[in-house]
C-alpha positions in Angstrom: -51.5 9.8 -133.7 -49.4 11.7 -131.1 -51.0 14.9 -129.6 -49.7 18.0 -131.3 -48.7 16.1 -134.5 -49.2 18.1 -137.7 -51.3 16.8 -140.5 -51.1 18.5 -143.9 -53.8 17.8 -146.6 -53.6 19.0 -150.2 -56.5 18.7 -152.5 -55.6 19.0 -156.2 -58.8 19.5 -158.3 -59.5 20.2 -161.9 -59.4 24.0 -161.4 -58.4 24.6 -157.8 -55.8 23.6 -155.2 -56.8 23.5 -151.5 -54.4 23.1 -148.6 -55.4 22.5 -145.0 -53.2 22.0 -141.9 -54.6 20.2 -138.9 -53.2 19.5 -135.4 -54.0 16.3 -133.6 -55.6 16.8 -130.1 -56.5 14.5 -127.3 -58.6 11.3 -127.8 -58.0 11.1 -131.5 -59.6 14.5 -132.6 -58.0 16.9 -134.9 -58.4 20.7 -135.2 -58.1 22.7 -138.4 -55.3 25.2 -137.8 -54.8 26.6 -141.3 -56.6 26.6 -144.7 -56.1 28.1 -148.1 -57.7 27.8 -151.6 -56.5 29.1 -154.9 -57.5 28.8 -158.6 -54.9 27.0 -160.7 -55.4 29.7 -163.3 -55.0 27.2 -166.0 -56.2 27.8 -169.5 -57.6 24.6 -170.8 -55.8 25.1 -174.0 -52.5 24.8 -172.2 -53.3 21.6 -170.2 -49.6 20.6 -170.7 -48.6 23.3 -168.3 -50.7 21.8 -165.4 -47.9 20.5 -163.3 -46.0 23.8 -163.5 -49.2 25.6 -162.4 -49.7 23.1 -159.5 -46.2 23.7 -158.2 -46.5 27.4 -158.4 -50.1 27.4 -156.8 -48.9 25.1 -153.9 -45.9 27.3 -153.2 -48.1 30.5 -153.2 -50.6 28.8 -150.9 -47.9 27.7 -148.5 -46.5 31.2 -148.4 -49.8 32.9 -148.0 -50.9 30.6 -145.2 -47.5 30.3 -143.5 -47.4 26.6 -144.0 -44.0 25.0 -143.7 -42.7 22.2 -146.0 -43.2 18.6 -144.9 -45.2 15.4 -145.5 -48.7 15.8 -147.0 -51.6 13.7 -147.7 -52.8 14.4 -151.2 -56.3 14.1 -152.7 -56.8 14.0 -156.5 -60.0 14.6 -158.3 -61.2 15.5 -161.8 -61.3 13.7 -165.0 -57.9 12.0 -164.4 -59.5 9.8 -161.7 -61.6 6.8 -162.5 -63.9 5.7 -159.6 -66.7 3.3 -159.6 -69.0 1.5 -157.1 -69.2 -2.2 -157.5 -71.6 -4.6 -155.7 -70.2 -8.0 -155.0 -72.2 -11.1 -154.1 -71.7 -12.8 -150.8 -68.2 -14.4 -151.0 -65.6 -15.8 -148.6 -63.3 -13.2 -147.3 -60.3 -14.9 -148.7 -61.6 -14.6 -152.3 -62.7 -10.9 -152.0 -59.4 -9.6 -153.5 -59.4 -11.9 -156.4 -62.9 -10.8 -157.3 -62.1 -7.1 -156.9 -59.0 -7.6 -159.1 -61.2 -9.2 -161.8 -63.7 -6.3 -161.4 -60.9 -3.7 -161.8 -59.6 -5.4 -164.9 -63.1 -5.3 -166.4 -64.0 -1.8 -165.3 -60.8 0.3 -165.5 -60.6 1.9 -168.9 -56.8 1.5 -169.1 -54.5 -1.5 -168.9 -54.3 -2.5 -165.3 -50.5 -2.5 -165.4 -50.5 1.3 -166.4 -52.6 2.4 -163.4 -52.4 2.7 -159.6 -55.6 1.3 -158.3 -57.0 0.5 -154.9 -60.4 -0.3 -153.4 -62.3 0.2 -150.2 -65.0 -2.0 -148.8 -68.1 0.0 -147.9 -70.9 -1.4 -145.8 -73.7 -2.9 -148.0 -76.9 -4.7 -147.6 -76.7 -7.8 -145.5 -74.8 -10.4 -147.4 -73.7 -8.0 -150.2 -70.3 -6.3 -150.3 -70.1 -2.8 -151.7 -66.7 -1.7 -153.0 -65.4 1.6 -154.2 -62.9 1.0 -156.9 -60.6 3.9 -157.9 -57.7 4.1 -160.4 -55.5 6.7 -161.8 -52.8 6.4 -164.5 -49.3 5.8 -162.9 -47.7 8.6 -164.9 -50.2 11.2 -163.5 -49.4 10.1 -159.9 -45.6 10.4 -160.6 -46.0 13.8 -162.2 -48.2 15.1 -159.4 -45.8 13.8 -156.8 -42.9 15.5 -158.5 -44.9 18.9 -158.8 -45.8 18.8 -155.1 -42.3 17.9 -154.1 -40.9 20.8 -156.1 -43.2 23.0 -153.9 -41.6 21.6 -150.8 -44.0 18.9 -149.7 -43.2 15.3 -149.4 -46.0 12.9 -150.8 -47.0 10.7 -147.9 -50.2 9.4 -149.4 -52.2 10.0 -152.6 -56.1 9.4 -152.5 -58.9 10.1 -154.7 -61.3 12.7 -153.6 -64.4 10.4 -153.1 -62.5 7.9 -151.0 -60.8 10.9 -149.0 -64.3 12.3 -148.3 -65.7 8.9 -147.3 -62.9 8.4 -144.9 -63.2 11.8 -143.4 -66.9 11.2 -142.7 -66.1 7.7 -141.3 -63.4 9.2 -139.0 -65.5 12.1 -137.9 -68.7 10.0 -137.2 -67.6 6.5 -136.2 
């Protein structure tokens, strides 16, 4: 990451939206330069208006914080995200993906072709492989990306909150 590069993170939760702007510094460190949080102000009875509220809330936060449009890393949480930790037995590295795909098909509560899913290997006990499996319906990702782009941001990456938190911790404490 080049020194002085801007990193914009957006967390879209069940009831709040948070935005954070970072600047990369020397030696791979980053500095928080701007931050804002706002309630979505969404009545649960009007969940169909969620994307409109997300667009409006992101625009308001950007204006309040003086954040300019650009690429953003997006974190999604709430009941729309399925995440599960799975323990795999010791297996050859070339078979890990096949086993995780099988686990995804068994655990994700939607047809696998209707979701966007990914996994991350997390250190486990010696010999075991701990995996965090995450999935979200593809139409939710498309809707969220559209809502965020209408607010002036470009979706660079979408992550689920537990994975984003894990990666943040790993990055901060190698």
